[in-house]
C-alpha positions in Angstrom: -29.3 15.8 5.0 -25.6 15.6 3.2 -23.3 13.3 4.8 -19.7 15.2 4.7 -17.9 11.9 4.9 -19.6 10.9 1.7 -19.4 14.6 0.0 -17.6 14.4 -3.7 -17.1 17.9 -5.1 -14.4 17.7 -7.9 -16.8 19.7 -10.4 -19.2 22.0 -8.9 -21.0 23.5 -12.1 -22.6 26.8 -12.1 -26.0 26.4 -14.2 -27.8 29.8 -15.1 -31.6 29.6 -14.4 -33.3 32.0 -16.5 -33.4 29.5 -19.3 -34.8 26.2 -19.1 -32.2 25.0 -21.9 -29.3 25.7 -19.4 -31.0 23.9 -16.8 -31.6 20.8 -19.2 -27.7 20.7 -20.1 -27.0 21.0 -16.5 -29.0 18.1 -15.4 -27.6 15.9 -18.3 -24.1 16.6 -17.4 -21.9 14.3 -15.0 -20.9 17.2 -12.7 -20.2 16.3 -9.0 -22.9 18.8 -8.0 -24.9 21.4 -9.7 -25.2 25.1 -8.5 -28.4 26.6 -9.9 -27.6 30.3 -10.1 -30.0 32.9 -9.0 -27.1 35.6 -8.9 -24.3 37.0 -11.2 -25.4 34.7 -14.2 -29.1 36.1 -14.3 -29.4 39.3 -15.9 -31.6 41.8 -13.4 -34.5 41.7 -15.8 -34.9 38.0 -15.6 -34.5 37.1 -11.8 -38.1 36.6 -11.7 -38.2 34.2 -14.4 -35.1 32.3 -13.1 -37.0 32.0 -9.9 -40.2 31.1 -11.5 -38.1 28.2 -13.6 -36.5 26.6 -10.5 -40.3 26.3 -8.7 -41.2 24.5 -11.9 -38.7 22.0 -12.0 -38.6 21.2 -8.2 -42.3 20.9 -8.3 -41.9 18.4 -11.2 -39.1 16.3 -9.2 -36.4 17.2 -11.8 -33.7 17.6 -9.2 -34.3 14.3 -7.1 -31.2 12.4 -8.2 -28.9 15.2 -8.2 -26.6 16.8 -5.6 -27.8 20.3 -5.9 -27.1 23.7 -4.6 -28.4 27.3 -5.0 -26.7 30.4 -5.4 -28.7 33.2 -3.7 -28.5 36.6 -4.4 -26.8 38.5 -1.2 -28.5 40.1 1.7 -27.2 43.5 0.8 -29.4 43.0 -2.7 -32.6 42.6 -0.7 -33.3 39.9 -3.3 -32.6 36.8 -1.0 -35.9 36.6 0.9 -37.8 36.5 -2.7 -35.3 33.9 -3.7 -36.2 31.7 -1.0 -39.7 32.0 -1.5 -39.2 29.8 -4.7 -36.2 27.2 -3.7 -37.2 26.1 0.0 -37.9 22.6 -0.9 -36.2 19.2 0.1 -35.0 18.7 -3.3 -32.2 21.3 -2.8 -29.3 20.0 -0.9 -27.9 23.2 0.3 -27.2 26.6 -0.6 -24.2 29.1 -2.1 -24.2 32.1 0.5 -22.8 35.0 -1.7 -20.7 38.5 -0.2 -20.0 36.8 3.1 -18.1 39.1 5.1 -17.3 37.3 8.9 -18.6 34.6 10.7 -21.6 36.5 11.9 -23.0 36.3 8.7 -23.0 32.6 8.8 -24.4 32.8 12.3 -27.1 34.9 10.8 -28.0 32.3 7.8 -28.0 29.4 10.3 -30.5 30.8 12.5 -32.4 31.8 9.2 -32.4 28.5 7.8 -33.5 26.8 11.1 -36.4 29.1 11.1 -37.4 28.7 7.9 -36.8 24.9 8.1 -39.5 25.0 11.2 -42.0 27.2 9.2 -41.7 24.8 5.9 -41.9 21.4 7.8 -38.5 20.4 6.5 -36.1 18.4 8.7 -33.9 20.4 11.0 -30.3 21.1 9.4 -31.4 19.6 5.9 -30.0 22.4 4.0 -26.4 22.9 3.9 -24.0 25.9 3.2 -21.1 26.4 0.7 -20.3 30.1 1.3 -18.3 32.0 -1.5 -15.2 33.4 -0.1 -15.1 36.6 -2.3 -14.3 39.4 0.0 -11.0 40.7 1.4 -13.1 40.7 4.8 -14.0 36.8 4.6 -10.4 36.0 3.6 -9.3 37.8 7.1 -12.1 35.8 8.8 -11.7 32.7 6.9 -11.2 29.8 9.8 -14.2 31.6 11.7 -16.4 31.6 9.0 -15.7 27.7 8.2 -16.4 26.9 11.7 -19.4 29.1 12.4 -21.9 26.5 11.2 -22.3 22.9 11.1 -24.3 23.1 8.2 -21.1 24.6 6.2 -19.8 21.5 4.1 -17.4 23.4 1.8 -15.7 26.8 1.2 -15.6 27.9 -2.2 -13.2 30.6 -3.4 -14.7 33.6 -5.7 -11.4 34.9 -7.4 -12.6 37.3 -9.7 -14.7 39.2 -7.1 -12.2 39.0 -4.4 -9.7 40.5 -7.0 -12.5 43.3 -7.2 -12.4 43.9 -3.6 -8.7 44.0 -3.1 -8.4 46.3 -6.4 -5.5 43.9 -7.5 -5.0 42.3 -10.9 -5.2 38.9 -12.4 -1.7 37.9 -13.6 -0.4 35.0 -15.4 0.0 33.2 -13.2 -2.4 34.9 -10.6 -0.1 35.3 -8.1 -2.8 37.4 -6.1 -4.6 34.1 -5.5 -1.6 32.6 -3.7 -2.5 33.8 -0.3 -6.5 33.3 -0.1 -6.0 30.0 -1.7 -3.7 28.9 0.9 -5.7 30.1 3.6 -9.0 28.8 2.2 -7.8 25.1 1.9 -6.0 25.5 5.4 -9.3 26.6 7.0 -11.4 24.0 5.1 -9.4 21.4 6.1 -8.9 22.3 9.5 -12.5 22.9 10.1 -13.1 19.4 8.4 -15.1 20.6 5.2 -13.8 20.7 1.7 -12.2 23.6 -0.2 -13.2 24.4 -3.7 -11.2 26.8 -6.2 -12.4 29.3 -8.2 -13.6 28.9 -11.5 -10.9 29.2 -14.4 -12.5 31.2 -16.9 -10.3 30.3 -20.0 -13.6 27.9 -21.0 -11.3 26.6 -24.2 -7.8 26.9 -22.4 -7.9 23.1 -21.6 -3.9 23.2 -21.2 -4.3 26.5 -18.9 -7.1 24.6 -17.1 -5.3 21.4 -16.4 -1.7 23.6 -15.0 -4.1 25.7 -12.7 -6.0 23.0 -11.3 -3.0 20.6 -10.7 -1.7 23.8 -8.6 -5.1 23.5 -6.6 -4.9 20.0 -6.1 -1.3 20.0 -4.7 -2.3 22.9 -2.3 -5.3 20.6 -0.9 -8.3 21.6 -3.0 -11.0 19.1 -3.5 -12.6 20.4 -6.6 -13.7 23.7 -8.3 -16.3 25.7 -9.5 -16.9 25.5 -13.3 -18.4 28.0 -15.5 -18.9 25.6 -18.8 -19.8 21.9 -18.9 -16.6 21.3 -21.2 -14.7 21.7 -18.2 -16.3 19.0 -16.1 -14.2 15.7 -17.4 -11.1 17.8 -17.0 -12.0 18.9 -13.3 -13.3 15.4 -12.4 -9.9 14.0 -13.8 -7.5 17.1 -12.3 -8.9 16.1 -8.6 -8.7 12.5 -8.8 -5.5 10.7 -7.7 -3.7 9.5 -10.3 -2.9 5.6 -10.8 0.4 5.8 -9.5 -0.6 7.4 -6.4 -3.6 4.9 -6.0 -1.3 1.9 -6.7 1.2 3.3 -3.9 -1.5 3.9 -1.4 -2.9 0.1 -1.9 0.8 -1.1 -1.5 1.2 1.0 2.0 -2.2 -0.4 2.9 -1.3 -4.0 2.2 2.2 -3.5 3.9 0.8 -2.3 7.0 -1.6 -5.3 7.0 1.4 -7.8 6.5 3.2 -6.5 9.3 0.1 -6.9 11.6 -0.2 -10.1 10.5 3.3 -11.0 11.3 3.1 -9.3 14.6 5.3 -6.3 13.7 4.7 -2.7 14.7 6.9 -1.5 11.8 5.5 -1.8 8.3 7.9 -1.2 5.5 7.5 0.0 2.1 10.6 -1.0 -0.3 13.6 1.1 2.1 10.9 3.2 3.8 9.3 3.0 7.1 5.8 3.7 6.7 4.8 6.8 9.3 1.1 7.4 10.5 1.0 10.3 8.1 1.8 8.2 5.0 -1.0 5.6 6.3 -3.4 8.4 6.8 -2.7 9.5 3.2 -3.1 6.1 1.6 -6.3 6.0 3.5 -7.7 9.0 2.6 -6.9 8.7 -1.3 -8.3 4.9 -1.5 -11.6 6.5 0.4 -11.5 9.2 -2.6 -11.7 6.5 -5.1 -14.2 4.3 -3.6 -16.4 7.3 -3.5 -15.6 7.9 -7.6 -16.4 4.5 -8.0 -19.7 4.4 -6.4 -20.6 7.4 -8.0 -19.8 6.2 -11.5 -21.8 3.0 -11.2 
């Protein structure tokens, strides 16, 4: 069972599962989390091969040392139950749920997985959720979706499917993403879970990637979905506080400590008073750095 307080999701890499070479490349990567995909990146004629590959790797214990999610086919496709026959395994940490429309869908999945865990003898609540917010309906119900299940650890934004549902266009910059990004970040943080941004599809456009994810980080996102391993290091850097912010955070915490030692209820950093929001932000930054350092050991 995932501890939400210890969760690091700066880079969530999609891994197509119909070729074992893709799975091997994913396992050798340094992504914070791997999303083994049974949905969009798998051609229809290879769906069964993909499921059998997942079962093979699970039986061999290949996923034990990784944070692993599986993207399932949507309920409306009638493929999801076939998917679950092959991937209900304790080495899977959670599932990316697709084509979510309302909080009712989350409640359905929560009840379904409770039943499946009981049937398989797996600890209740073991499997967590990272639902894709990729429909206009989901965007309109996003806070309720975020709160509907205690299994949910993150909301992930599926920008291209959202645009298709909206019948909108992907401009440069993509202004049609502004509203869903804002509400996904707000809903996630309000519900105590992580917001994860949509993939950046320009695989070799590193400057564009950095520009886009810098905005996402400023908006409160904790990480982004990735479509290629070459984006991993950039994502990890974009969603890690920079040295200037780390130093400032340490100085804030040090100033608060010194003021308490002196018996003062007021802490100062230079000529500025340190308020509770500044202190909380500093604590969060240092907590994130601690998680990153422990992951890198």
